[in-house]
C-alpha positions in Angstrom: 106.3 68.5 113.2 103.5 69.0 111.5 103.2 72.1 109.1 100.2 73.7 107.2 99.6 77.0 105.6 97.7 79.0 107.9 96.7 82.2 106.8 96.5 85.3 109.3 93.7 88.0 107.9 93.5 91.2 109.8 90.0 92.0 111.2 89.1 95.9 109.9 89.5 98.0 112.3 86.5 100.2 113.8 88.3 103.6 112.2 88.7 101.7 108.4 88.0 105.4 106.4 89.3 106.6 103.0 91.4 109.3 103.4 93.2 108.3 100.1 96.3 108.4 102.0 98.7 106.0 99.6 100.4 107.5 96.7 99.9 104.7 93.8 97.2 102.9 95.1 94.8 103.5 92.8 91.2 102.7 94.5 92.5 104.2 97.5 92.8 107.5 95.8 90.0 107.4 93.7 87.5 106.6 96.8 88.9 109.8 98.8 86.5 111.6 100.9 83.7 109.1 100.5 81.9 107.5 103.6 83.1 104.8 104.9 81.1 101.2 106.5 83.4 100.0 109.1 81.0 97.4 110.5 80.1 95.9 106.8 84.0 95.5 106.3 84.9 93.8 109.3 82.2 91.7 109.0 82.9 90.7 105.1 86.4 90.2 106.0 85.4 87.8 108.8 83.1 86.1 106.3 86.0 85.5 103.9 88.1 83.6 106.7 84.7 81.9 107.4 84.6 80.9 103.5 88.4 79.7 104.1 87.6 77.6 107.4 84.6 75.9 105.4 87.2 75.0 102.6 88.7 72.7 105.4 91.7 75.4 106.2 93.3 76.2 108.9 92.7 80.1 109.5 94.2 82.7 112.1 93.9 86.7 112.4 95.4 89.7 113.6 93.8 92.3 116.0 93.2 96.2 115.0 96.1 98.6 116.2 95.1 101.7 118.7 93.4 104.2 116.9 93.2 107.1 116.8 97.4 106.6 117.4 97.9 109.3 120.3 101.4 108.9 120.9 102.0 109.3 116.9 99.9 112.1 117.0 102.2 113.9 120.5 105.6 113.0 118.2 104.1 115.0 115.3 103.1 118.0 117.9 99.7 117.9 116.7 97.4 121.0 116.4 95.2 122.9 114.7 97.3 123.8 112.2 99.0 120.5 111.0 98.1 119.1 107.4 94.8 117.0 107.6 96.5 113.9 106.3 98.7 113.4 109.2 95.7 113.7 111.4 93.7 111.1 109.1 97.0 109.0 108.8 97.3 108.4 113.3 93.0 107.1 112.3 94.1 104.5 109.5 93.1 101.1 109.9 95.3 100.0 106.9 97.3 97.2 109.5 94.2 95.1 108.3 96.3 94.7 105.3 98.2 92.0 106.8 100.0 91.0 104.1 102.4 93.9 105.1 102.7 93.2 108.3 105.9 90.7 108.0 107.8 89.1 106.1 107.8 84.9 106.6 110.5 82.2 106.1 109.5 78.8 107.4 111.8 76.2 109.4 112.4 74.2 105.7 113.6 76.7 104.6 116.0 78.2 107.4 119.1 77.8 108.8 118.1 77.2 112.6 114.8 75.0 111.5 112.9 77.4 112.8 110.0 79.8 111.4 111.1 83.7 111.0 109.2 86.6 110.7 110.7 90.2 110.3 108.0 92.6 110.5 107.7 95.3 108.1 108.9 98.7 108.5 106.5 100.4 105.9 108.6 103.1 105.6 107.1 104.6 102.3 103.7 105.8 103.4 103.6 107.9 106.8 100.4 106.6 107.6 102.2 102.9 107.7 105.3 103.6 108.8 103.1 104.2 112.5 102.2 100.4 112.8 104.7 98.3 113.0 106.0 98.5 116.8 102.2 97.5 117.9 102.2 95.0 115.1 105.5 93.8 116.1 103.9 93.4 120.1 101.2 90.9 118.1 104.0 88.7 116.5 105.7 88.3 119.6 102.5 87.2 121.4 101.6 84.8 118.4 104.4 83.2 117.9 106.1 83.5 121.6 107.3 80.1 121.0 111.4 80.5 120.9 112.1 76.7 120.4 109.6 77.0 116.9 109.6 80.6 115.8 111.9 84.4 115.7 110.4 86.9 115.8 112.5 90.0 114.4 112.3 94.2 114.1 112.4 95.9 111.0 114.9 96.4 108.7 116.6 99.7 109.3 114.3 102.6 107.6 116.8 103.5 105.1 115.2 100.3 102.8 111.2 100.3 102.8 110.4 97.1 102.9 106.1 96.0 103.1 106.4 92.5 104.0 105.2 89.9 102.3 103.5 91.4 99.8 106.2 92.0 97.6 107.4 87.9 98.8 106.6 84.9 97.4 107.6 81.2 98.4 107.3 78.6 96.0 107.9 74.4 97.3 106.5 71.2 96.1 104.6 71.5 99.2 104.5 73.8 101.9 106.3 71.8 104.3 109.4 71.1 102.3 112.5 73.4 101.5 111.4 76.2 99.2 112.5 78.9 96.7 111.6 82.3 98.3 111.2 85.2 95.9 111.6 89.0 96.9 110.7 91.2 94.4 111.6 94.4 95.2 111.0 97.9 92.3 113.7 101.0 91.6 112.5 104.9 92.1 112.3 106.9 89.1 108.3 106.4 88.0 105.0 108.7 88.8 104.4 106.4 92.3 107.7 105.6 94.5 108.6 101.6 94.4 107.8 100.7 97.9 110.0 97.9 98.2 114.0 97.9 98.6 115.9 95.6 97.0 118.5 95.6 100.0 115.4 95.2 102.2 114.9 91.9 101.0 118.6 90.8 100.6 119.0 91.9 104.2 116.1 89.4 105.6 117.1 86.8 103.5 120.4 86.5 105.5 118.9 87.2 108.8 116.0 84.1 108.1 119.2 82.2 107.5 118.0 81.2 103.8 120.3 79.0 101.8 121.4 81.6 99.1 121.2 78.4 96.2 117.1 78.7 97.2 116.9 82.7 96.5 115.6 85.0 94.2 115.6 88.6 93.8 113.9 89.9 91.0 112.7 93.4 90.2 109.3 94.4 89.8 108.9 96.2 86.1 108.4 99.8 86.0 105.6 99.2 84.1 103.6 97.7 86.5 103.9 100.1 89.2 103.1 103.0 87.1 100.1 101.8 86.3 99.0 101.3 90.3 100.7 97.9 91.2 102.1 99.8 94.6 103.4 95.9 95.6 103.8 92.6 93.9 100.9 90.9 95.0 98.7 93.2 92.5 100.1 91.5 89.8 101.2 87.7 91.0 100.7 85.0 93.6 102.7 82.1 94.2 101.6 78.6 95.4 103.9 75.6 96.3 104.6 74.7 92.7 102.7 77.3 90.5 103.4 80.9 89.4 100.3 82.8 88.3 101.6 86.2 87.1 100.6 88.9 84.6 103.0 89.2 81.4 104.1 92.9 82.7 104.4 92.0 86.1 108.5 91.5 86.0 111.0 93.3 84.6 113.2 90.7 83.1 110.1 87.9 83.0 111.5 85.3 80.9 114.9 85.1 82.6 112.9 85.5 86.1 110.8 82.4 84.8 114.2 80.7 83.8 115.5 81.5 87.4 112.7 79.7 89.0 112.5 76.8 86.6 116.5 75.9 87.4 116.0 76.1 91.0 112.3 74.4 91.2 112.4 72.5 87.9 108.6 71.6 88.4 106.9 74.7 88.7 104.4 75.6 86.9 104.4 79.1 85.5 100.3 80.5 84.3 101.4 84.2 82.3 98.6 86.4 81.9 98.9 87.9 78.4 98.3 91.3 78.4 96.5 90.9 75.1 93.5 89.3 77.1 93.8 91.1 80.5 95.8 94.2 80.0 97.7 95.5 82.8 95.0 98.4 83.9 92.4 95.7 84.1 94.3 93.4 86.4 95.1 96.4 88.4 91.8 98.1 88.6 90.0 94.2 88.9 92.7 92.7 91.3 92.3 89.5 89.8 96.7 88.8 90.9 95.3 90.3 94.8 94.1 86.5 95.4 94.4 83.8 97.3 95.6 80.9 95.7 95.1 77.9 97.7 96.2 74.5 98.1 92.7 73.0 99.1 92.9 69.3 101.4 91.6 67.4 98.4 94.9 68.8 96.7 93.1 70.6 93.8 94.1 74.6 93.5 91.8 77.3 93.8 92.2 81.3 93.4 90.1 82.8 95.7 89.3 86.3 93.8 87.5 89.8 94.6 83.8 89.6 93.2 84.9 92.8 91.0 87.3 90.3 89.1 85.0 87.3 88.9 82.1 91.0 87.5 85.0 92.3 85.1 84.1 90.9 81.5 87.5 90.5 80.1 89.0 88.7 83.7 85.5 86.5 83.6 86.5 85.3 79.8 90.2 84.5 81.1 89.6 82.5 84.2 86.8 80.6 82.1 89.3 79.8 79.4 91.7 78.7 82.2 89.9 76.7 84.6 88.3 74.9 80.8 92.1 74.0 79.8 94.3 71.3 81.9 96.3 73.8 83.9 96.9 73.6 87.6 94.5 76.1 89.2 91.2 74.6 89.2 88.6 76.5 91.1 87.7 80.3 90.7 86.5 81.7 93.9 84.6 85.3 94.2 84.4 86.8 97.8 82.9 90.0 98.7 85.5 92.3 100.3 84.0 95.2 98.7 84.7 97.7 101.7 88.4 96.6 101.2 88.9 96.7 97.2 87.6 100.7 97.6 90.4 101.4 99.6 92.8 99.2 98.1 93.1 95.8 99.1 91.9 92.7 98.0 92.0 89.5 99.4 95.4 89.0 99.0 96.1 92.0 101.1 94.1 90.7 104.5 96.3 87.8 105.2 99.6 86.7 106.0 101.0 83.5 105.1 102.7 81.3 107.7 103.6 77.8 107.3 103.9 76.5 110.7 102.4 74.1 112.8 99.0 75.4 114.5 100.0 73.5 118.1 103.2 76.0 118.0 100.9 79.0 117.6 99.0 80.9 120.3 96.0 79.5 120.2 94.1 83.1 120.9 95.2 83.9 117.2 93.6 80.9 115.9 89.9 81.5 114.2 87.4 78.9 114.8 83.4 79.1 114.3 82.7 79.7 117.9 85.4 82.5 118.0 84.0 83.8 114.6 81.1 84.1 116.6 81.9 86.2 119.2 84.1 88.5 116.8 80.4 88.6 114.9 79.0 89.8 118.1 81.7 92.4 118.8 81.3 93.9 115.5 77.5 94.1 114.9 77.3 96.0 118.6 80.4 98.0 118.6 81.9 98.9 115.2 80.4 102.2 113.8 78.3 101.7 110.7 79.1 104.8 109.0 82.1 107.2 109.1 82.4 110.9 107.3 85.1 112.3 106.2 84.0 115.4 108.8 84.1 112.5 111.3 87.7 112.6 111.8 89.3 113.9 114.6 86.1 114.0 116.7 86.4 113.4 120.3 83.1 111.5 120.4 84.6 109.3 117.3 87.3 108.1 119.3 85.8 107.4 122.2 83.7 104.4 120.1 86.9 103.4 118.3 89.1 102.8 121.2 85.7 101.2 123.0 84.9 99.0 120.3 88.6 97.9 120.0 88.8 97.6 123.6 85.9 95.3 123.8 87.1 93.1 121.2 90.5 92.6 122.5 88.2 91.7 126.0 86.1 89.0 123.7 89.3 87.4 122.7 91.2 87.0 126.3 93.5 89.8 124.6 93.7 92.5 126.7 97.3 92.7 127.5 97.3 94.3 123.5 95.6 97.7 124.9 
């Protein structure tokens, strides 16, 4: 088995808009009511995928979900008296953030030697709680080979689960047995803690993980209160490296000791609050980055351009790279449309360690396929959506026909 880490990015949907539906996501609420630019957003996301392919890394993608979600509106008995936030929820393109699509345990970690994927229920936010059935359809299609994959439904809705955004994996190499880290929050602050501890524990049991190779770590209440609605806003891991803010975890020293006890070769790169404050880290999305191992073995951090343009963050990164630490390259990318809605490079991707030969090839990107996607985005995706456009029949027809055209282009019409 030839295992590789494949990043599956969400193609930004044609209904991409700024409705400010996500309490605790400061960027999303700050831009509520602004006009959005779906075509630019989708092209920026595609450019990021191409950027990673150019680094020599395998790249996959997921498709936008059907929007507006008429079945969801029917279930809400929608009419003109309904809260407008519920109407906007039916148009949400937030499935583009595939870090929330599922939690993934690669074959080397599981009891049956298969890669396990559990779709996230996303119950904390109404506009996201509707996503999982359509996301599950894509997972079941893309990872249909039951000899190598096990695709699971969501955990019970009494336990909020937001997927890989609160899950980290560390290992000597991607294809080796790893340490899986489930990060959870506790309620009580001004913003909801979206990841329930029991969701992670259930998934670990379901995936057949060795209890000795699993950790459950509490996210710091300060981080949640400051706007770190997911762990991936304050920490990211790759192979032997954990890159985290000093205030990411409720008890960081115990967390680090537990990691080192299970993975002695672990390298902890902790960013001091004195150099990058929690507020600066969250505003710049420094940690909502892709920490990647390049074909050369060198480790690179793909960051949003907002982080590169933030003076304290830039100063810290320059100092880090000048040192002898494990992260050797900093690669800024432009995903400003996604960032304005509260999602950076890490939000846009789901990591899957697997043999690409066992994945439905329709979900794997190459340059020829990227060109076809680019043509559809350029011709059919709306250039701009204003807040007043949400709910209009003409826009609904545009959005629906654009998605259908993309599905036809990629030979995935069964997802229509």
